[in-house]
HTML snippet that shows the backbone in 3Dmol.js (N, CA, C, O; Angstrom):
<script src="https://3Dmol.org/build/3Dmol-min.js"></script>
<div id="view" style="width:600px;height:400px;position:relative"></div>
<script>
const pdb = `
ATOM      1  N   MET A   1       0.787  -0.788   0.144  1.00  0.00           N
ATOM      2  CA  MET A   1      -0.018  -0.060   0.092  1.00  0.00           C
ATOM      3  C   MET A   1       0.818   1.137   0.105  1.00  0.00           C
ATOM      4  O   MET A   1       0.676   2.004  -0.757  1.00  0.00           O
ATOM      5  N   HIS A   2       1.664   1.227   1.019  1.00  0.00           N
ATOM      6  CA  HIS A   2       2.725   2.489   1.017  1.00  0.00           C
ATOM      7  C   HIS A   2       3.349   2.369  -0.164  1.00  0.00           C
ATOM      8  O   HIS A   2       3.056   1.452  -0.931  1.00  0.00           O
ATOM      9  N   GLY A   3       4.314   3.308  -0.459  1.00  0.00           N
ATOM     10  CA  GLY A   3       5.520   3.881  -1.417  1.00  0.00           C
ATOM     11  C   GLY A   3       5.249   3.010  -2.685  1.00  0.00           C
ATOM     12  O   GLY A   3       6.108   2.157  -2.909  1.00  0.00           O
ATOM     13  N   ASN A   4       4.068   3.094  -3.656  1.00  0.00           N
ATOM     14  CA  ASN A   4       3.626   2.830  -4.527  1.00  0.00           C
ATOM     15  C   ASN A   4       3.708   4.072  -5.807  1.00  0.00           C
ATOM     16  O   ASN A   4       4.444   4.373  -6.747  1.00  0.00           O
ATOM     17  N   VAL A   5       2.428   4.550  -5.145  1.00  0.00           N
ATOM     18  CA  VAL A   5       2.347   6.642  -5.521  1.00  0.00           C
ATOM     19  C   VAL A   5       1.657   7.062  -4.349  1.00  0.00           C
ATOM     20  O   VAL A   5       0.997   6.404  -3.545  1.00  0.00           O
ATOM     21  N   TRP A   6       1.977   8.495  -4.404  1.00  0.00           N
ATOM     22  CA  TRP A   6       0.876   9.118  -3.555  1.00  0.00           C
ATOM     23  C   TRP A   6      -0.273   9.354  -4.117  1.00  0.00           C
ATOM     24  O   TRP A   6      -0.545   9.893  -5.189  1.00  0.00           O
ATOM     25  N   GLU A   7      -1.382   8.585  -2.724  1.00  0.00           N
ATOM     26  CA  GLU A   7      -2.775   8.678  -3.116  1.00  0.00           C
ATOM     27  C   GLU A   7      -3.898   9.586  -3.022  1.00  0.00           C
ATOM     28  O   GLU A   7      -4.389   9.550  -1.894  1.00  0.00           O
ATOM     29  N   ARG A   8      -4.337  10.194  -3.621  1.00  0.00           N
ATOM     30  CA  ARG A   8      -4.993  11.374  -3.668  1.00  0.00           C
ATOM     31  C   ARG A   8      -5.907  11.174  -2.819  1.00  0.00           C
ATOM     32  O   ARG A   8      -5.784  10.056  -2.320  1.00  0.00           O
ATOM     33  N   VAL A   9      -6.778  11.751  -2.421  1.00  0.00           N
ATOM     34  CA  VAL A   9      -7.794  11.442  -1.340  1.00  0.00           C
ATOM     35  C   VAL A   9      -8.778  12.972  -1.617  1.00  0.00           C
ATOM     36  O   VAL A   9      -8.340  14.034  -2.057  1.00  0.00           O
ATOM     37  N   ARG A  10      -9.999  12.705  -1.261  1.00  0.00           N
ATOM     38  CA  ARG A  10     -10.961  13.493  -1.207  1.00  0.00           C
ATOM     39  C   ARG A  10     -10.576  14.658  -0.720  1.00  0.00           C
ATOM     40  O   ARG A  10     -10.509  15.566  -1.548  1.00  0.00           O
ATOM     41  N   ASP A  11     -10.279  14.926   0.463  1.00  0.00           N
ATOM     42  CA  ASP A  11      -9.940  16.180   1.455  1.00  0.00           C
ATOM     43  C   ASP A  11      -9.483  17.174   0.783  1.00  0.00           C
ATOM     44  O   ASP A  11      -9.011  17.211  -0.353  1.00  0.00           O
ATOM     45  N   CYS A  12      -9.663  18.045   1.615  1.00  0.00           N
ATOM     46  CA  CYS A  12      -9.248  19.631   1.165  1.00  0.00           C
ATOM     47  C   CYS A  12      -7.984  19.757   1.813  1.00  0.00           C
ATOM     48  O   CYS A  12      -7.571  18.742   2.373  1.00  0.00           O
ATOM     49  N   TYR A  13      -7.291  20.770   1.855  1.00  0.00           N
ATOM     50  CA  TYR A  13      -6.046  20.142   2.781  1.00  0.00           C
ATOM     51  C   TYR A  13      -5.919  21.253   3.652  1.00  0.00           C
ATOM     52  O   TYR A  13      -5.824  22.371   3.146  1.00  0.00           O
ATOM     53  N   GLU A  14      -5.904  21.134   4.749  1.00  0.00           N
ATOM     54  CA  GLU A  14      -5.444  22.674   5.854  1.00  0.00           C
ATOM     55  C   GLU A  14      -4.444  22.240   6.572  1.00  0.00           C
ATOM     56  O   GLU A  14      -4.234  21.052   6.816  1.00  0.00           O
ATOM     57  N   VAL A  15      -3.817  23.119   6.926  1.00  0.00           N
ATOM     58  CA  VAL A  15      -2.409  22.927   7.530  1.00  0.00           C
ATOM     59  C   VAL A  15      -2.835  22.305   9.344  1.00  0.00           C
ATOM     60  O   VAL A  15      -2.073  21.483   9.852  1.00  0.00           O
ATOM     61  N   ASN A  16      -3.607  22.619   9.838  1.00  0.00           N
ATOM     62  CA  ASN A  16      -3.851  22.916  11.219  1.00  0.00           C
ATOM     63  C   ASN A  16      -5.262  21.799  11.181  1.00  0.00           C
ATOM     64  O   ASN A  16      -5.807  22.040  12.258  1.00  0.00           O
ATOM     65  N   ALA A  17      -5.911  20.957  10.629  1.00  0.00           N
ATOM     66  CA  ALA A  17      -7.068  20.155  10.323  1.00  0.00           C
ATOM     67  C   ALA A  17      -6.740  19.002  11.573  1.00  0.00           C
ATOM     68  O   ALA A  17      -7.562  18.468  12.318  1.00  0.00           O
ATOM     69  N   TYR A  18      -5.266  18.814  11.532  1.00  0.00           N
ATOM     70  CA  TYR A  18      -5.672  17.245  12.661  1.00  0.00           C
ATOM     71  C   TYR A  18      -5.059  17.541  14.042  1.00  0.00           C
ATOM     72  O   TYR A  18      -4.954  16.811  15.028  1.00  0.00           O
ATOM     73  N   ALA A  19      -4.639  18.971  13.813  1.00  0.00           N
ATOM     74  CA  ALA A  19      -4.248  19.439  15.158  1.00  0.00           C
ATOM     75  C   ALA A  19      -5.458  19.946  16.065  1.00  0.00           C
ATOM     76  O   ALA A  19      -4.974  20.422  17.092  1.00  0.00           O
ATOM     77  N   GLY A  20      -6.593  20.008  16.073  1.00  0.00           N
ATOM     78  CA  GLY A  20      -7.413  20.716  16.717  1.00  0.00           C
ATOM     79  C   GLY A  20      -7.596  22.097  16.709  1.00  0.00           C
ATOM     80  O   GLY A  20      -8.542  22.543  17.358  1.00  0.00           O
ATOM     81  N   ARG A  21      -6.810  22.918  16.049  1.00  0.00           N
ATOM     82  CA  ARG A  21      -6.288  24.424  16.041  1.00  0.00           C
ATOM     83  C   ARG A  21      -6.374  24.858  14.588  1.00  0.00           C
ATOM     84  O   ARG A  21      -6.685  24.086  13.682  1.00  0.00           O
ATOM     85  N   GLY A  22      -6.122  25.956  14.447  1.00  0.00           N
ATOM     86  CA  GLY A  22      -6.413  26.831  13.126  1.00  0.00           C
ATOM     87  C   GLY A  22      -7.521  27.171  12.700  1.00  0.00           C
ATOM     88  O   GLY A  22      -8.338  26.648  13.458  1.00  0.00           O
ATOM     89  N   PRO A  23      -8.057  27.761  11.905  1.00  0.00           N
ATOM     90  CA  PRO A  23      -9.184  28.544  11.573  1.00  0.00           C
ATOM     91  C   PRO A  23      -9.900  27.801  11.692  1.00  0.00           C
ATOM     92  O   PRO A  23     -10.639  28.126  12.620  1.00  0.00           O
ATOM     93  N   HIS A  24     -10.320  26.406  11.053  1.00  0.00           N
ATOM     94  CA  HIS A  24     -11.624  25.614  11.018  1.00  0.00           C
ATOM     95  C   HIS A  24     -11.199  24.346  11.278  1.00  0.00           C
ATOM     96  O   HIS A  24     -10.873  23.499  10.447  1.00  0.00           O
ATOM     97  N   PRO A  25     -11.221  24.211  12.938  1.00  0.00           N
ATOM     98  CA  PRO A  25     -10.445  23.150  13.180  1.00  0.00           C
ATOM     99  C   PRO A  25     -11.823  21.905  13.618  1.00  0.00           C
ATOM    100  O   PRO A  25     -11.715  20.999  14.443  1.00  0.00           O
ATOM    101  N   THR A  26     -13.038  22.231  12.785  1.00  0.00           N
ATOM    102  CA  THR A  26     -14.431  21.580  13.086  1.00  0.00           C
ATOM    103  C   THR A  26     -14.811  21.331  12.123  1.00  0.00           C
ATOM    104  O   THR A  26     -15.446  20.278  12.152  1.00  0.00           O
ATOM    105  N   LEU A  27     -14.730  22.024  10.686  1.00  0.00           N
ATOM    106  CA  LEU A  27     -15.366  21.989   9.465  1.00  0.00           C
ATOM    107  C   LEU A  27     -15.100  20.653   8.732  1.00  0.00           C
ATOM    108  O   LEU A  27     -13.981  20.150   8.826  1.00  0.00           O
ATOM    109  N   ASP A  28     -16.071  20.054   8.006  1.00  0.00           N
ATOM    110  CA  ASP A  28     -15.512  18.741   7.162  1.00  0.00           C
ATOM    111  C   ASP A  28     -14.302  18.936   6.082  1.00  0.00           C
ATOM    112  O   ASP A  28     -14.091  19.802   5.233  1.00  0.00           O
ATOM    113  N   PRO A  29     -13.917  18.291   6.298  1.00  0.00           N
ATOM    114  CA  PRO A  29     -12.504  18.205   5.127  1.00  0.00           C
ATOM    115  C   PRO A  29     -12.818  18.401   4.050  1.00  0.00           C
ATOM    116  O   PRO A  29     -12.130  19.152   3.359  1.00  0.00           O
ATOM    117  N   MET A  30     -14.115  17.713   3.471  1.00  0.00           N
ATOM    118  CA  MET A  30     -14.159  17.659   2.347  1.00  0.00           C
ATOM    119  C   MET A  30     -15.137  18.894   1.742  1.00  0.00           C
ATOM    120  O   MET A  30     -16.009  18.743   0.886  1.00  0.00           O
ATOM    121  N   GLN A  31     -14.829  19.935   2.294  1.00  0.00           N
ATOM    122  CA  GLN A  31     -15.819  21.257   1.897  1.00  0.00           C
ATOM    123  C   GLN A  31     -14.807  22.219   1.272  1.00  0.00           C
ATOM    124  O   GLN A  31     -13.965  22.902   1.856  1.00  0.00           O
ATOM    125  N   GLU A  32     -15.003  22.152   0.278  1.00  0.00           N
ATOM    126  CA  GLU A  32     -14.273  23.174  -0.647  1.00  0.00           C
ATOM    127  C   GLU A  32     -13.625  24.522   0.122  1.00  0.00           C
ATOM    128  O   GLU A  32     -12.436  24.794  -0.038  1.00  0.00           O
ATOM    129  N   SER A  33     -14.375  25.228   0.850  1.00  0.00           N
ATOM    130  CA  SER A  33     -13.675  26.115   1.158  1.00  0.00           C
ATOM    131  C   SER A  33     -12.628  26.286   2.614  1.00  0.00           C
ATOM    132  O   SER A  33     -11.942  27.186   3.098  1.00  0.00           O
ATOM    133  N   VAL A  34     -12.934  24.991   2.927  1.00  0.00           N
ATOM    134  CA  VAL A  34     -11.274  24.831   3.954  1.00  0.00           C
ATOM    135  C   VAL A  34     -10.257  24.797   3.297  1.00  0.00           C
ATOM    136  O   VAL A  34      -9.268  25.323   3.808  1.00  0.00           O
ATOM    137  N   GLY A  35     -10.118  24.156   1.895  1.00  0.00           N
ATOM    138  CA  GLY A  35      -8.353  24.015   1.238  1.00  0.00           C
ATOM    139  C   GLY A  35      -8.313  24.903   0.515  1.00  0.00           C
ATOM    140  O   GLY A  35      -7.326  24.863  -0.221  1.00  0.00           O
ATOM    141  N   TYR A  36      -9.099  25.912   0.338  1.00  0.00           N
ATOM    142  CA  TYR A  36      -9.016  27.018  -0.713  1.00  0.00           C
ATOM    143  C   TYR A  36      -8.350  26.538  -2.039  1.00  0.00           C
ATOM    144  O   TYR A  36      -7.596  27.307  -2.635  1.00  0.00           O
ATOM    145  N   GLY A  37      -8.712  24.778  -2.712  1.00  0.00           N
ATOM    146  CA  GLY A  37      -8.809  24.134  -3.975  1.00  0.00           C
ATOM    147  C   GLY A  37      -7.741  23.484  -3.551  1.00  0.00           C
ATOM    148  O   GLY A  37      -7.495  22.733  -4.495  1.00  0.00           O
ATOM    149  N   SER A  38      -6.683  23.229  -2.457  1.00  0.00           N
ATOM    150  CA  SER A  38      -5.445  22.802  -2.317  1.00  0.00           C
ATOM    151  C   SER A  38      -6.545  21.209  -2.017  1.00  0.00           C
ATOM    152  O   SER A  38      -7.669  21.119  -1.524  1.00  0.00           O
ATOM    153  N   ARG A  39      -5.386  19.894  -2.694  1.00  0.00           N
ATOM    154  CA  ARG A  39      -6.266  18.850  -1.925  1.00  0.00           C
ATOM    155  C   ARG A  39      -5.136  17.960  -1.147  1.00  0.00           C
ATOM    156  O   ARG A  39      -4.161  18.630  -0.807  1.00  0.00           O
ATOM    157  N   VAL A  40      -5.091  16.739  -0.842  1.00  0.00           N
ATOM    158  CA  VAL A  40      -4.599  16.044   0.000  1.00  0.00           C
ATOM    159  C   VAL A  40      -3.556  14.471  -0.778  1.00  0.00           C
ATOM    160  O   VAL A  40      -4.025  13.595  -1.504  1.00  0.00           O
ATOM    161  N   LEU A  41      -2.662  14.549  -0.476  1.00  0.00           N
ATOM    162  CA  LEU A  41      -1.849  13.168  -0.890  1.00  0.00           C
ATOM    163  C   LEU A  41      -1.719  12.480  -0.129  1.00  0.00           C
ATOM    164  O   LEU A  41      -2.217  13.085   0.820  1.00  0.00           O
ATOM    165  N   ARG A  42      -1.281  11.252   0.363  1.00  0.00           N
ATOM    166  CA  ARG A  42      -1.296  10.250   1.467  1.00  0.00           C
ATOM    167  C   ARG A  42      -0.012   9.652   0.734  1.00  0.00           C
ATOM    168  O   ARG A  42       0.329   9.851  -0.432  1.00  0.00           O
ATOM    169  N   GLY A  43       0.562   8.936   1.620  1.00  0.00           N
ATOM    170  CA  GLY A  43       1.510   7.402   1.240  1.00  0.00           C
ATOM    171  C   GLY A  43       2.344   7.159   1.194  1.00  0.00           C
ATOM    172  O   GLY A  43       2.891   6.198   1.735  1.00  0.00           O
ATOM    173  N   GLY A  44       3.054   8.474   0.071  1.00  0.00           N
ATOM    174  CA  GLY A  44       4.616   8.343  -0.130  1.00  0.00           C
ATOM    175  C   GLY A  44       4.876   7.824  -1.541  1.00  0.00           C
ATOM    176  O   GLY A  44       3.996   7.003  -1.797  1.00  0.00           O
ATOM    177  N   SER A  45       5.358   7.905  -2.121  1.00  0.00           N
ATOM    178  CA  SER A  45       5.634   7.183  -3.625  1.00  0.00           C
ATOM    179  C   SER A  45       6.530   6.684  -3.806  1.00  0.00           C
ATOM    180  O   SER A  45       7.243   7.007  -2.856  1.00  0.00           O
ATOM    181  N   PHE A  46       7.367   5.695  -4.769  1.00  0.00           N
ATOM    182  CA  PHE A  46       8.378   5.319  -5.019  1.00  0.00           C
ATOM    183  C   PHE A  46       9.574   6.302  -4.801  1.00  0.00           C
ATOM    184  O   PHE A  46      10.584   5.723  -4.398  1.00  0.00           O
ATOM    185  N   ARG A  47       9.685   7.491  -4.951  1.00  0.00           N
ATOM    186  CA  ARG A  47      10.494   8.466  -5.254  1.00  0.00           C
ATOM    187  C   ARG A  47      10.692   8.784  -3.616  1.00  0.00           C
ATOM    188  O   ARG A  47      11.833   8.694  -3.162  1.00  0.00           O
ATOM    189  N   ALA A  48       9.936   9.036  -3.012  1.00  0.00           N
ATOM    190  CA  ALA A  48       9.918   9.399  -1.245  1.00  0.00           C
ATOM    191  C   ALA A  48      10.924   8.920  -0.460  1.00  0.00           C
ATOM    192  O   ALA A  48      11.148   7.749  -0.767  1.00  0.00           O
ATOM    193  N   VAL A  49      11.531   9.255   0.296  1.00  0.00           N
ATOM    194  CA  VAL A  49      12.229   8.894   1.516  1.00  0.00           C
ATOM    195  C   VAL A  49      11.522   7.968   2.284  1.00  0.00           C
ATOM    196  O   VAL A  49      10.303   7.976   2.118  1.00  0.00           O
ATOM    197  N   PRO A  50      12.068   7.030   3.227  1.00  0.00           N
ATOM    198  CA  PRO A  50      11.346   5.968   3.760  1.00  0.00           C
ATOM    199  C   PRO A  50      10.376   7.036   4.983  1.00  0.00           C
ATOM    200  O   PRO A  50       9.277   6.600   5.327  1.00  0.00           O
ATOM    201  N   TRP A  51      10.744   8.069   5.427  1.00  0.00           N
ATOM    202  CA  TRP A  51       9.937   8.347   6.487  1.00  0.00           C
ATOM    203  C   TRP A  51       8.441   8.891   6.107  1.00  0.00           C
ATOM    204  O   TRP A  51       7.507   9.120   6.875  1.00  0.00           O
ATOM    205  N   TYR A  52       8.503   9.032   4.617  1.00  0.00           N
ATOM    206  CA  TYR A  52       7.137   9.579   3.795  1.00  0.00           C
ATOM    207  C   TYR A  52       6.581   8.341   3.549  1.00  0.00           C
ATOM    208  O   TYR A  52       5.431   8.429   3.119  1.00  0.00           O
ATOM    209  N   LEU A  53       7.030   7.142   3.681  1.00  0.00           N
ATOM    210  CA  LEU A  53       6.193   6.021   3.186  1.00  0.00           C
ATOM    211  C   LEU A  53       5.011   5.327   4.689  1.00  0.00           C
ATOM    212  O   LEU A  53       5.050   4.265   5.310  1.00  0.00           O
ATOM    213  N   ARG A  54       4.105   6.505   4.782  1.00  0.00           N
ATOM    214  CA  ARG A  54       3.423   6.168   5.962  1.00  0.00           C
ATOM    215  C   ARG A  54       2.226   7.049   5.844  1.00  0.00           C
ATOM    216  O   ARG A  54       2.321   8.249   5.585  1.00  0.00           O
ATOM    217  N   SER A  55       0.472   6.084   6.146  1.00  0.00           N
ATOM    218  CA  SER A  55      -0.554   6.902   5.648  1.00  0.00           C
ATOM    219  C   SER A  55      -0.651   8.218   6.500  1.00  0.00           C
ATOM    220  O   SER A  55      -1.713   8.790   6.254  1.00  0.00           O
ATOM    221  N   ALA A  56      -0.080   8.707   7.183  1.00  0.00           N
ATOM    222  CA  ALA A  56      -0.215   9.757   8.606  1.00  0.00           C
ATOM    223  C   ALA A  56       0.227  10.818   7.453  1.00  0.00           C
ATOM    224  O   ALA A  56      -0.629  11.690   7.301  1.00  0.00           O
ATOM    225  N   ILE A  57       1.332  10.947   6.627  1.00  0.00           N
ATOM    226  CA  ILE A  57       1.899  11.840   5.612  1.00  0.00           C
ATOM    227  C   ILE A  57       0.475  12.454   5.206  1.00  0.00           C
ATOM    228  O   ILE A  57      -0.594  11.846   5.165  1.00  0.00           O
ATOM    229  N   ARG A  58       0.702  13.735   4.929  1.00  0.00           N
ATOM    230  CA  ARG A  58      -0.450  14.365   4.023  1.00  0.00           C
ATOM    231  C   ARG A  58       0.123  15.609   3.481  1.00  0.00           C
ATOM    232  O   ARG A  58       0.472  16.538   4.209  1.00  0.00           O
ATOM    233  N   LEU A  59       0.245  15.625   1.813  1.00  0.00           N
ATOM    234  CA  LEU A  59       1.096  16.633   1.700  1.00  0.00           C
ATOM    235  C   LEU A  59      -0.125  17.695   0.709  1.00  0.00           C
ATOM    236  O   LEU A  59      -1.238  17.179   0.604  1.00  0.00           O
ATOM    237  N   ARG A  60      -0.013  18.538   0.294  1.00  0.00           N
ATOM    238  CA  ARG A  60      -0.991  19.457  -0.293  1.00  0.00           C
ATOM    239  C   ARG A  60      -0.343  19.495  -1.758  1.00  0.00           C
ATOM    240  O   ARG A  60       0.779  19.350  -2.241  1.00  0.00           O
ATOM    241  N   PHE A  61      -1.751  19.789  -2.248  1.00  0.00           N
ATOM    242  CA  PHE A  61      -1.371  19.841  -4.047  1.00  0.00           C
ATOM    243  C   PHE A  61      -2.836  20.003  -4.854  1.00  0.00           C
ATOM    244  O   PHE A  61      -3.956  19.720  -4.430  1.00  0.00           O
ATOM    245  N   LEU A  62      -2.486  20.503  -6.036  1.00  0.00           N
ATOM    246  CA  LEU A  62      -3.648  21.246  -6.654  1.00  0.00           C
ATOM    247  C   LEU A  62      -3.982  19.922  -7.360  1.00  0.00           C
ATOM    248  O   LEU A  62      -3.410  18.834  -7.421  1.00  0.00           O
ATOM    249  N   PRO A  63      -5.276  20.488  -7.939  1.00  0.00           N
ATOM    250  CA  PRO A  63      -5.766  18.933  -8.393  1.00  0.00           C
ATOM    251  C   PRO A  63      -5.483  19.028  -9.992  1.00  0.00           C
ATOM    252  O   PRO A  63      -5.923  18.160 -10.746  1.00  0.00           O
ATOM    253  N   GLU A  64      -4.871  19.918 -10.374  1.00  0.00           N
ATOM    254  CA  GLU A  64      -4.683  20.060 -11.984  1.00  0.00           C
ATOM    255  C   GLU A  64      -3.409  19.300 -11.939  1.00  0.00           C
ATOM    256  O   GLU A  64      -3.138  18.594 -12.910  1.00  0.00           O
ATOM    257  N   ARG A  65      -2.436  19.366 -10.734  1.00  0.00           N
ATOM    258  CA  ARG A  65      -0.780  18.725 -11.020  1.00  0.00           C
ATOM    259  C   ARG A  65      -0.876  16.970 -11.386  1.00  0.00           C
ATOM    260  O   ARG A  65      -1.652  16.126 -10.937  1.00  0.00           O
ATOM    261  N   ARG A  66       0.175  16.849 -12.318  1.00  0.00           N
ATOM    262  CA  ARG A  66       0.192  15.598 -12.831  1.00  0.00           C
ATOM    263  C   ARG A  66       0.983  15.290 -12.224  1.00  0.00           C
ATOM    264  O   ARG A  66       1.569  16.186 -11.618  1.00  0.00           O
ATOM    265  N   ALA A  67       1.465  13.838 -12.032  1.00  0.00           N
ATOM    266  CA  ALA A  67       3.069  13.349 -12.305  1.00  0.00           C
ATOM    267  C   ALA A  67       3.122  11.723 -11.833  1.00  0.00           C
ATOM    268  O   ALA A  67       2.429  11.290 -10.912  1.00  0.00           O
ATOM    269  N   ASP A  68       3.894  11.046 -12.479  1.00  0.00           N
ATOM    270  CA  ASP A  68       3.818   9.849 -13.032  1.00  0.00           C
ATOM    271  C   ASP A  68       3.788   9.043 -11.211  1.00  0.00           C
ATOM    272  O   ASP A  68       3.508   7.847 -11.119  1.00  0.00           O
ATOM    273  N   ASP A  69       4.074   9.799 -10.052  1.00  0.00           N
ATOM    274  CA  ASP A  69       4.056   9.248  -8.926  1.00  0.00           C
ATOM    275  C   ASP A  69       2.555   9.798  -7.871  1.00  0.00           C
ATOM    276  O   ASP A  69       2.460   9.815  -6.644  1.00  0.00           O
ATOM    277  N   ILE A  70       1.562  10.190  -8.905  1.00  0.00           N
ATOM    278  CA  ILE A  70       0.203  10.382  -8.143  1.00  0.00           C
ATOM    279  C   ILE A  70      -0.549   9.417  -8.399  1.00  0.00           C
ATOM    280  O   ILE A  70      -0.271   8.793  -9.422  1.00  0.00           O
ATOM    281  N   GLY A  71      -1.669   8.986  -7.634  1.00  0.00           N
ATOM    282  CA  GLY A  71      -2.324   8.060  -7.989  1.00  0.00           C
ATOM    283  C   GLY A  71      -3.633   7.939  -7.310  1.00  0.00           C
ATOM    284  O   GLY A  71      -3.804   8.714  -6.369  1.00  0.00           O
ATOM    285  N   LEU A  72      -4.492   7.204  -7.570  1.00  0.00           N
ATOM    286  CA  LEU A  72      -5.708   7.073  -6.521  1.00  0.00           C
ATOM    287  C   LEU A  72      -5.904   5.589  -6.619  1.00  0.00           C
ATOM    288  O   LEU A  72      -5.371   4.808  -7.407  1.00  0.00           O
ATOM    289  N   ARG A  73      -6.846   5.331  -5.586  1.00  0.00           N
ATOM    290  CA  ARG A  73      -7.337   4.167  -5.505  1.00  0.00           C
ATOM    291  C   ARG A  73      -8.800   3.993  -5.537  1.00  0.00           C
ATOM    292  O   ARG A  73      -9.644   4.741  -5.042  1.00  0.00           O
ATOM    293  N   CYS A  74      -9.022   2.631  -6.349  1.00  0.00           N
ATOM    294  CA  CYS A  74     -10.405   2.175  -6.923  1.00  0.00           C
ATOM    295  C   CYS A  74     -10.954   1.625  -6.056  1.00  0.00           C
ATOM    296  O   CYS A  74     -10.322   0.689  -5.566  1.00  0.00           O
ATOM    297  N   VAL A  75     -12.201   1.897  -5.528  1.00  0.00           N
ATOM    298  CA  VAL A  75     -12.908   0.997  -4.359  1.00  0.00           C
ATOM    299  C   VAL A  75     -13.963   0.792  -5.222  1.00  0.00           C
ATOM    300  O   VAL A  75     -14.335   1.642  -6.031  1.00  0.00           O
ATOM    301  N   ARG A  76     -14.393  -0.148  -5.105  1.00  0.00           N
ATOM    302  CA  ARG A  76     -15.751  -0.579  -5.237  1.00  0.00           C
ATOM    303  C   ARG A  76     -16.603  -1.286  -4.110  1.00  0.00           C
ATOM    304  O   ARG A  76     -16.285  -2.451  -3.876  1.00  0.00           O
ATOM    305  N   GLY A  77     -17.509  -0.814  -3.474  1.00  0.00           N
ATOM    306  CA  GLY A  77     -18.370  -1.373  -2.489  1.00  0.00           C
ATOM    307  C   GLY A  77     -18.962  -2.789  -3.027  1.00  0.00           C
ATOM    308  O   GLY A  77     -19.274  -2.930  -4.209  1.00  0.00           O
ATOM    309  N   SER A  78     -19.092  -3.818  -2.069  1.00  0.00           N
ATOM    310  CA  SER A  78     -19.863  -4.882  -2.040  1.00  0.00           C
ATOM    311  C   SER A  78     -21.035  -5.227  -2.286  1.00  0.00           C
ATOM    312  O   SER A  78     -21.894  -4.752  -1.543  1.00  0.00           O
ATOM    313  N   VAL A  79     -21.459  -6.111  -3.337  1.00  0.00           N
ATOM    314  CA  VAL A  79     -22.749  -6.188  -4.041  1.00  0.00           C
ATOM    315  C   VAL A  79     -23.521  -6.988  -2.947  1.00  0.00           C
ATOM    316  O   VAL A  79     -22.991  -7.959  -2.408  1.00  0.00           O
ATOM    317  N   ARG A  80     -24.572  -6.639  -2.676  1.00  0.00           N
ATOM    318  CA  ARG A  80     -25.633  -7.428  -1.355  1.00  0.00           C
ATOM    319  C   ARG A  80     -26.329  -8.415  -2.256  1.00  0.00           C
ATOM    320  O   ARG A  80     -27.029  -8.337  -3.267  1.00  0.00           O
ATOM    321  N   GLN A  81     -25.869  -9.351  -1.504  1.00  0.00           N
ATOM    322  CA  GLN A  81     -27.004 -10.849  -2.025  1.00  0.00           C
ATOM    323  C   GLN A  81     -28.229 -10.531  -1.693  1.00  0.00           C
ATOM    324  O   GLN A  81     -28.531 -10.046  -0.602  1.00  0.00           O
ATOM    325  N   LEU A  82     -29.138 -10.821  -2.749  1.00  0.00           N
ATOM    326  CA  LEU A  82     -30.519 -11.271  -2.312  1.00  0.00           C
ATOM    327  C   LEU A  82     -31.113 -12.441  -2.713  1.00  0.00           C
ATOM    328  O   LEU A  82     -30.989 -13.188  -3.684  1.00  0.00           O
ATOM    329  N   ASP A  83     -32.045 -12.402  -1.350  1.00  0.00           N
ATOM    330  CA  ASP A  83     -32.391 -13.640  -1.122  1.00  0.00           C
ATOM    331  C   ASP A  83     -33.577 -14.236  -1.950  1.00  0.00           C
ATOM    332  O   ASP A  83     -34.677 -13.733  -1.723  1.00  0.00           O
ATOM    333  N   ASN A  84     -33.513 -15.177  -2.823  1.00  0.00           N
ATOM    334  CA  ASN A  84     -34.316 -15.426  -3.804  1.00  0.00           C
ATOM    335  C   ASN A  84     -35.773 -16.633  -3.445  1.00  0.00           C
ATOM    336  O   ASN A  84     -36.576 -16.914  -4.335  1.00  0.00           O
TER     337      ASN A  84
END
`;
const viewer = $3Dmol.createViewer("view");
viewer.addModel(pdb, "pdb");
viewer.setStyle({}, {cartoon: {color: "spectrum"}});
viewer.zoomTo();
viewer.render();
</script>
């Protein structure tokens, strides 16, 4: 999981979002106005030093930015079995 590519997440970036301080400590991190357009990258990439290869690391990036070490994780919800 860690060290392949930086994982793009939906959260908007805020410097003190997880410290319980800052201008908007209780707002939803997915609210657009919180991050002023910047989003969060997590998990490190194959180019990162070992210290960055952990999910607690979060970096700021603009959604328009493209690089070969930035990706996303595709998720599919489980299909509910119907009883016939």
